C-alpha positions in Angstrom: 0.1 0.1 -0.1 2.9 2.2 0.3 4.5 1.6 -3.1 5.3 4.7 -4.8 2.8 4.2 -7.6 -0.2 3.6 -5.3 0.9 6.6 -3.2 1.1 8.9 -6.3 -2.3 7.4 -7.8 -4.0 7.9 -4.1 -2.7 11.6 -4.3 -4.0 12.3 -7.9 -7.5 10.7 -7.2 -7.7 12.8 -4.1 -6.8 15.9 -6.2 -9.6 14.8 -8.5 -12.0 14.7 -5.4 -11.9 10.9 -4.8 -10.9 9.5 -1.5 -9.0 6.3 -1.4 -8.7 3.6 1.3 -5.5 1.5 1.0 -4.7 -1.8 2.8 -2.2 -4.5 2.9 -2.7 -8.2 2.4 -1.4 -10.3 5.3 1.8 -11.6 3.4 2.6 -8.1 2.5 2.4 -6.9 6.0 4.4 -9.8 7.1 7.0 -9.0 4.5 6.8 -12.6 3.0 7.3 -12.9 -1.0 4.6 -15.6 -1.5 1.2 -14.5 -1.7 -1.5 -15.8 0.8 -4.1 -18.5 -0.3 -6.8 -16.9 -2.5 -9.4 -17.4 0.5 -7.3 -15.2 2.7 -6.8 -12.6 -0.1 -10.6 -12.4 -0.9 -11.4 -12.4 2.9 -8.7 -9.6 3.2 -10.6 -7.6 0.4 -14.0 -7.9 1.8 -12.8 -6.8 5.4 -11.2 -3.7 3.5 -14.3 -2.9 1.8 -16.3 -3.1 5.1 -13.6 -1.0 6.7 -13.8 1.8 4.0 -17.7 1.8 4.3 -17.3 2.3 8.0 -14.7 4.9 7.8 -16.8 7.1 5.1 -20.4 6.2 5.7 -22.5 7.8 3.1 -19.9 8.2 0.4 -20.3 6.2 -2.9 -18.1 3.1 -2.7 -15.7 1.7 -5.4 -13.5 -1.3 -5.0 -10.5 -2.5 -6.9 -6.8 -2.2 -7.1 -3.4 -2.6 -8.7 -2.7 -6.0 -10.5 -3.3 -8.9 -8.2 -5.1 -6.5 -5.7 -7.7 -5.8 -8.4 -8.1 -9.4 -9.5 -8.6 -10.4 -5.9 -11.2 -7.8 -5.6 -13.0 -9.0 -8.7 -12.7 -12.6 -7.5 -14.3 -11.7 -4.0 -17.1 -9.8 -5.9 -17.6 -12.8 -8.0 -18.0 -14.9 -5.1 -20.4 -13.0 -3.1 -21.5 -9.1 -3.5 -19.2 -6.6 -1.7 -21.8 -4.7 0.3 -22.4 -1.2 -1.0 -19.9 -1.5 -3.7 -21.1 0.4 -6.8 -18.3 -0.5 -9.3 -14.9 -2.1 -9.5 -11.8 -0.4 -11.1 -8.6 -2.1 -12.1 -5.5 -0.3 -12.5 -3.7 -3.0 -14.8 -5.7 -6.1 -14.6 -3.4 -9.2 -14.6 -5.3 -11.3 -17.2 -2.2 -13.7 -17.5 1.6 -13.9 -16.4 4.0 -12.5 -18.4 4.9 -14.5 -21.8 2.0 -16.8 -20.8 -1.1 -15.4 -22.5 -4.4 -16.9 -21.5 -7.8 -15.7 -20.2 -8.4 -18.3 -17.1 -7.5 -15.4 -14.7 -10.6 -13.5 -16.1 -13.2 -16.3 -16.2 -14.8 -15.3 -12.9 -15.5 -11.7 -14.2 -18.8 -12.7 -15.6 -20.1 -13.4 -12.1 -19.5 -9.9 -10.9 -22.7 -8.1 -10.7 -21.3 -4.6 -10.6 -19.8 -2.3 -13.5 -16.1 -2.6 -13.9 -13.6 -0.2 -15.3 -10.2 -1.7 -16.8 -7.3 0.8 -17.0 -4.8 -0.8 -19.3 -1.5 0.0 -21.1 -0.8 -1.3 -24.5 2.8 -2.5 -23.1 1.4 -4.4 -20.3 3.0 -7.8 -20.5 0.2 -9.1 -17.8 -2.7 -8.4 -20.4 -2.3 -8.9 -24.0 -5.1 -6.6 -25.4 -5.8 -9.1 -27.9 -7.0 -11.3 -25.2 -8.6 -8.6 -22.8 -10.6 -6.9 -25.4 -12.7 -10.0 -26.1 -13.1 -10.6 -22.3 -14.5 -6.9 -21.9 -16.7 -7.4 -25.0 -18.2 -10.5 -23.6 -19.1 -8.8 -20.4 -21.0 -6.2 -22.4 -22.2 -2.9 -20.7 -20.7 -4.2 -17.5 -17.2 -3.4 -18.3 -15.4 -0.3 -19.8 -12.0 -0.6 -21.2 -9.7 2.5 -21.2 -6.3 1.8 -23.0 -3.5 4.2 -22.4 -1.0 3.9 -25.3 2.6 3.1 -24.6 1.8 2.5 -21.0 3.3 -0.7 -19.2 1.8 -2.6 -16.2 3.0 0.1 -14.0 1.7 2.8 -16.2 5.2 3.9 -16.9 5.5 5.7 -20.1 8.2 5.7 -23.0 9.8 8.9 -23.5 9.1 8.5 -27.1 5.3 8.6 -26.2 5.6 12.2 -25.6 3.5 11.7 -22.2 4.7 11.7 -18.9 4.1 9.2 -16.0 2.4 12.2 -14.0 0.2 12.9 -17.0 -0.7 9.2 -17.0 -1.6 9.2 -13.4 -3.9 12.3 -14.0 -5.5 10.5 -16.8 -6.1 7.4 -14.6 -7.7 9.8 -12.0 -9.7 11.6 -14.3 -11.0 8.6 -16.2 -11.8 6.9 -12.9 -13.8 10.0 -11.6 -15.6 10.4 -14.9 -16.5 6.8 -15.0 -17.7 6.7 -11.3 -20.1 9.7 -11.7 -22.0 7.6 -14.5 -22.5 4.5 -12.7 
């Protein structure tokens, strides 16, 4: 939760008028390299959603995350509705491991009952857009895909793109807030 990208994104979202609630999975808190079992991860997501709702009662609530945090949020939402959550936002959804394209990690998305926003870079090695686009299309109006040209999985930009990382963070925040206002 203290990763520089997440801190900068939270600050940018705050500047756009959106509060954030960050948390850690137990394995990260304990400084272990191996992620917790999926059940522990999804239980942690559900607990964080409850804590966020208690911390800011009455505010519209979105859930999501960066990479595995987003995937575990969607997995939790597919298993059972996350109370009061109006939509899910994924900052780099990890559809597959690098160099191992596939869609298995996205099979549960059809069980999610709230709108989803996928923010993906064209150089994201965790989500080949040739695979992610059809996954989102199959979800119909429940999914919105916003592609950022030249961004990688961490939304780092190539200098040749003419866009800075800070500009992309602003775009992520603006796109998230405008999408949230429509759902």
